[in-house]
Kinemage of the C-alpha trace (Angstrom):
@kinemage 1
@onewidth
@group {chain A} dominant
@subgroup {mainchain}
@vectorlist {calphas} color= white
{ca met a 1} P 25.679 9.802 -10.263
{ca lys a 2} L 29.262 9.108 -9.805
{ca phe a 3} L 31.223 11.609 -12.128
{ca cys a 4} L 30.636 15.187 -13.253
{ca ser a 5} L 29.413 15.436 -16.806
{ca glu a 6} L 31.379 18.640 -17.192
{ca cys a 7} L 34.860 17.652 -16.074
{ca ala a 8} L 34.716 13.861 -15.136
{ca thr a 9} L 35.748 14.510 -11.478
{ca pro a 10} L 34.020 12.213 -8.945
{ca val a 11} L 31.053 14.073 -7.507
{ca glu a 12} L 30.186 14.470 -3.803
{ca trp a 13} L 26.781 14.179 -2.096
{ca thr a 14} L 26.556 17.440 -0.109
{ca ile a 15} L 24.358 20.491 0.588
{ca pro a 16} L 25.652 23.357 -1.600
{ca glu a 17} L 26.241 26.693 -0.227
{ca gly a 18} L 22.898 28.629 0.012
{ca asp a 19} L 20.763 25.434 -0.570
{ca his a 20} L 18.903 23.297 1.941
{ca leu a 21} L 18.945 19.911 0.320
{ca pro a 22} L 21.858 17.490 -0.512
{ca arg a 23} L 22.806 17.435 -4.215
{ca his a 24} L 25.432 15.912 -6.358
{ca val a 25} L 28.203 18.631 -6.559
{ca cys a 26} L 31.511 18.504 -8.364
{ca pro a 27} L 34.255 19.726 -6.025
{ca asn a 28} L 36.387 20.612 -9.073
{ca cys a 29} L 34.232 22.825 -11.294
{ca glu a 30} L 31.436 23.368 -8.617
{ca thr a 31} L 28.646 22.347 -10.975
{ca ile a 32} L 25.484 21.362 -9.002
{ca phe a 33} L 23.408 18.612 -10.480
{ca tyr a 34} L 19.681 18.737 -9.548
{ca ser a 35} L 17.471 15.721 -9.614
{ca asn a 36} L 13.922 16.843 -10.478
{ca pro a 37} L 10.602 14.971 -10.439
{ca arg a 38} L 9.489 13.253 -13.640
{ca ile a 39} L 6.332 14.376 -15.154
{ca ile a 40} L 3.943 11.733 -16.800
{ca ala a 41} L 1.277 13.065 -19.143
{ca gly a 42} L -1.619 11.007 -20.378
{ca cys a 43} L -5.274 11.098 -21.555
{ca leu a 44} L -8.576 9.554 -20.457
{ca pro a 45} L -9.841 9.193 -24.062
{ca ile a 46} L -13.503 9.101 -24.451
{ca trp a 47} L -15.586 7.841 -27.363
{ca glu a 48} L -19.350 8.067 -26.755
{ca asp a 49} L -19.933 6.213 -23.472
{ca lys a 50} L -16.670 4.441 -23.417
{ca val a 51} L -13.044 5.025 -22.600
{ca leu a 52} L -9.990 3.841 -24.427
{ca met a 53} L -7.453 1.698 -22.596
{ca cys a 54} L -4.194 -0.018 -23.405
{ca arg a 55} L -2.797 -3.469 -22.306
{ca arg a 56} L 0.796 -2.665 -21.644
{ca asn a 57} L 3.478 -4.479 -23.688
{ca ile a 58} L 6.338 -3.015 -21.643
{ca glu a 59} L 7.434 -3.161 -17.955
{ca pro a 60} L 6.578 -2.113 -15.406
{ca arg a 61} L 3.244 -3.920 -15.121
{ca lys a 62} L 3.387 -5.586 -18.507
{ca asn a 63} L 0.046 -7.196 -19.723
{ca tyr a 64} L -2.014 -4.886 -17.287
{ca trp a 65} L -4.355 -2.274 -18.515
{ca thr a 66} L -3.767 1.413 -18.360
{ca leu a 67} L -4.716 4.730 -19.918
{ca pro a 68} L -2.263 6.003 -22.485
{ca ala a 69} L 0.428 7.973 -20.692
{ca gly a 70} L 4.181 8.349 -20.449
{ca phe a 71} L 7.138 10.721 -19.757
{ca met a 72} L 7.047 14.183 -21.154
{ca glu a 73} L 9.756 15.108 -23.702
{ca asn a 74} L 11.660 18.368 -23.666
{ca gly a 75} L 10.081 21.051 -25.897
{ca glu a 76} L 6.481 19.965 -25.473
{ca thr a 77} L 3.448 21.106 -23.446
{ca thr a 78} L 1.807 18.768 -21.024
{ca glu a 79} L -1.157 18.668 -23.484
{ca gln a 80} L 1.202 17.845 -26.417
{ca gly a 81} L 2.779 15.131 -24.354
{ca ala a 82} L -0.551 13.584 -23.455
{ca met a 83} L -1.619 13.578 -27.057
{ca arg a 84} L 1.736 12.139 -28.247
{ca glu a 85} L 1.486 9.289 -25.818
{ca thr a 86} L -1.967 8.463 -26.796
{ca trp a 87} L -0.828 8.156 -30.384
{ca glu a 88} L 2.313 6.271 -29.433
{ca glu a 89} L 0.488 3.764 -27.281
{ca ala a 90} L -2.904 3.455 -29.120
{ca glu a 91} L -2.601 5.242 -32.487
{ca ala a 92} L -5.595 7.236 -31.467
{ca glu a 93} L -6.054 11.015 -32.185
{ca val a 94} L -7.657 13.092 -29.435
{ca asp a 95} L -8.634 16.651 -28.684
{ca ile a 96} L -7.925 17.696 -25.095
{ca ile a 97} L -10.857 18.916 -23.113
{ca ser a 98} L -9.240 19.726 -19.785
{ca leu a 99} L -6.809 18.680 -17.186
{ca tyr a 100} L -8.640 16.080 -14.983
{ca thr a 101} L -6.274 14.658 -12.373
{ca his a 102} L -3.051 16.065 -10.973
{ca thr a 103} L -1.362 13.299 -8.918
{ca ser a 104} L 1.814 14.005 -6.934
{ca ile a 105} L 3.530 10.719 -5.987
{ca val a 106} L 6.119 11.934 -3.582
{ca his a 107} L 7.891 8.624 -2.694
{ca val a 108} L 8.613 8.009 -6.488
{ca asn a 109} L 9.252 11.693 -7.455
{ca gln a 110} L 6.565 11.731 -10.103
{ca leu a 111} L 3.691 14.039 -11.111
{ca gln a 112} L 1.074 12.313 -13.140
{ca leu a 113} L -1.295 14.437 -15.156
{ca phe a 114} L -4.471 12.949 -16.910
{ca phe a 115} L -6.435 14.962 -19.348
{ca leu a 116} L -10.056 14.329 -20.371
{ca ala a 117} L -9.953 13.964 -24.031
{ca lys a 118} L -12.423 13.238 -26.856
{ca met a 119} L -11.354 10.758 -29.478
{ca arg a 120} L -11.601 12.366 -33.039
{ca thr a 121} L -12.704 8.979 -34.446
{ca pro a 122} L -13.159 5.472 -33.101
{ca ser a 123} L -9.833 4.494 -34.826
{ca phe a 124} L -7.121 2.990 -32.651
{ca ser a 125} L -4.593 0.206 -32.992
{ca thr a 126} L -1.967 -1.956 -31.010
{ca thr a 127} L 1.661 -0.477 -30.988
{ca ser a 128} L 4.922 -1.789 -29.721
{ca glu a 129} L 4.005 -0.323 -26.360
{ca ser a 130} L 0.464 -1.911 -26.273
{ca asn a 131} L -0.361 -5.468 -27.150
{ca glu a 132} L -4.060 -4.783 -26.943
{ca val a 133} L -6.124 -1.610 -27.196
{ca ala a 134} L -9.902 -1.417 -26.576
{ca leu a 135} L -12.859 0.732 -25.771
{ca phe a 136} L -14.605 -0.110 -22.528
{ca ser a 137} L -17.862 0.847 -20.859
{ca glu a 138} L -17.647 1.163 -17.157
{ca asp a 139} L -19.023 -2.402 -16.517
{ca glu a 140} L -16.540 -3.964 -19.096
{ca ile a 141} L -13.341 -2.540 -17.434
{ca pro a 142} L -11.004 -5.247 -16.104
{ca trp a 143} L -10.731 -3.553 -12.752
{ca asp a 144} L -8.505 -6.292 -11.266
{ca glu a 145} L -6.046 -5.943 -14.084
{ca ile a 146} L -5.374 -2.183 -13.885
{ca ala a 147} L -1.637 -1.327 -13.947
{ca phe a 148} L -1.463 1.601 -11.484
{ca pro a 149} L -3.612 3.022 -8.760
{ca thr a 150} L -3.528 6.527 -10.423
{ca val a 151} L -5.258 4.991 -13.451
{ca ser a 152} L -7.942 3.361 -11.292
{ca asn a 153} L -8.443 6.650 -9.368
{ca ala a 154} L -8.928 8.643 -12.629
{ca leu a 155} L -11.344 6.024 -14.120
{ca arg a 156} L -13.398 5.828 -10.828
{ca leu a 157} L -13.664 9.581 -10.584
{ca phe a 158} L -14.727 9.898 -14.206
{ca phe a 159} L -17.456 7.268 -14.003
{ca lys a 160} L -18.656 8.503 -10.694
{ca glu a 161} L -19.018 12.085 -12.085
{ca arg a 162} L -20.470 10.996 -15.335
{ca asn a 163} L -23.046 8.742 -13.720
{ca ser a 164} L -24.166 11.532 -11.334
{ca gly a 165} L -24.754 13.888 -14.377
{ca gly a 166} L -21.619 15.929 -13.821
{ca pro a 167} L -20.071 18.322 -13.629
{ca phe a 168} L -16.637 17.001 -14.150
{ca asn a 169} L -14.138 18.462 -11.750
{ca phe a 170} L -10.402 18.939 -11.464
{ca his a 171} L -8.763 16.526 -8.906
{ca arg a 172} L -5.592 17.161 -7.031
{ca ile a 173} L -4.200 14.166 -5.218
{ca ser a 174} L -0.993 13.611 -3.238
{ca ile a 175} L 0.447 10.248 -2.360
{ca asp a 176} L 3.432 9.838 -0.077
{ca arg a 177} L 4.085 6.464 1.252
{ca his a 178} L 7.144 7.557 3.199
{ca asn a 179} L 4.896 9.667 5.388
{ca glu a 180} L 1.855 7.501 5.029
{ca gln a 181} L 0.000 10.558 3.833
{ca asn a 182} L -2.541 10.539 1.091
{ca asn a 183} L -4.464 13.817 0.389
{ca ala a 184} L -7.128 14.507 -2.159
{ca ser a 185} L -8.967 17.695 -3.047
{ca thr a 186} L -11.384 18.591 -5.783
{ca thr a 187} L -11.512 22.008 -7.376
{ca gln a 188} L -15.069 22.665 -8.430
{ca his a 189} L -15.197 23.869 -11.955
{ca glu a 190} L -17.188 22.568 -14.819
{ca ile a 191} L -15.416 20.564 -17.564
{ca his a 192} L -17.739 20.296 -20.575
{ca ile a 193} L -17.528 17.213 -22.573
């Protein structure tokens, strides 16, 4: 950010009075500009014993497989964002079951949320964001072609819990490459599918 969006004065990178972190601050009108983490909401859509995945038609990681997910929009809940992204990327309608993975990716300022979701019907289609969409059983998943580690993590946790007979649990994961810290915790509560 170079200029104040309120008065067009060049901004300064400084710690505002009463704060503890540097921010973009306008020296003229004293507006403080906060940079907040981005929230990505998505679904792990289930149809019978398979999960719905999309081959990305956009960067980053074009032509790699992912779960339908994307940036939240203003004015929507995380569940609404996850359902909207599932429609936009796969034209699939889902019902949210429960939040499944909550991953803080500190070094890129992201929070990624994946919800377990049941597909209403086995209907889906390619879109401008996905050049291929398919249902996969565990042994059919192209594990070497998964776009993001957060997607691999969610899928592995899902199949591990499903194969053990459940219950499905909520998983909180933190990834911070700057500090080389990765933490994971599981909150025990049953998620009924």
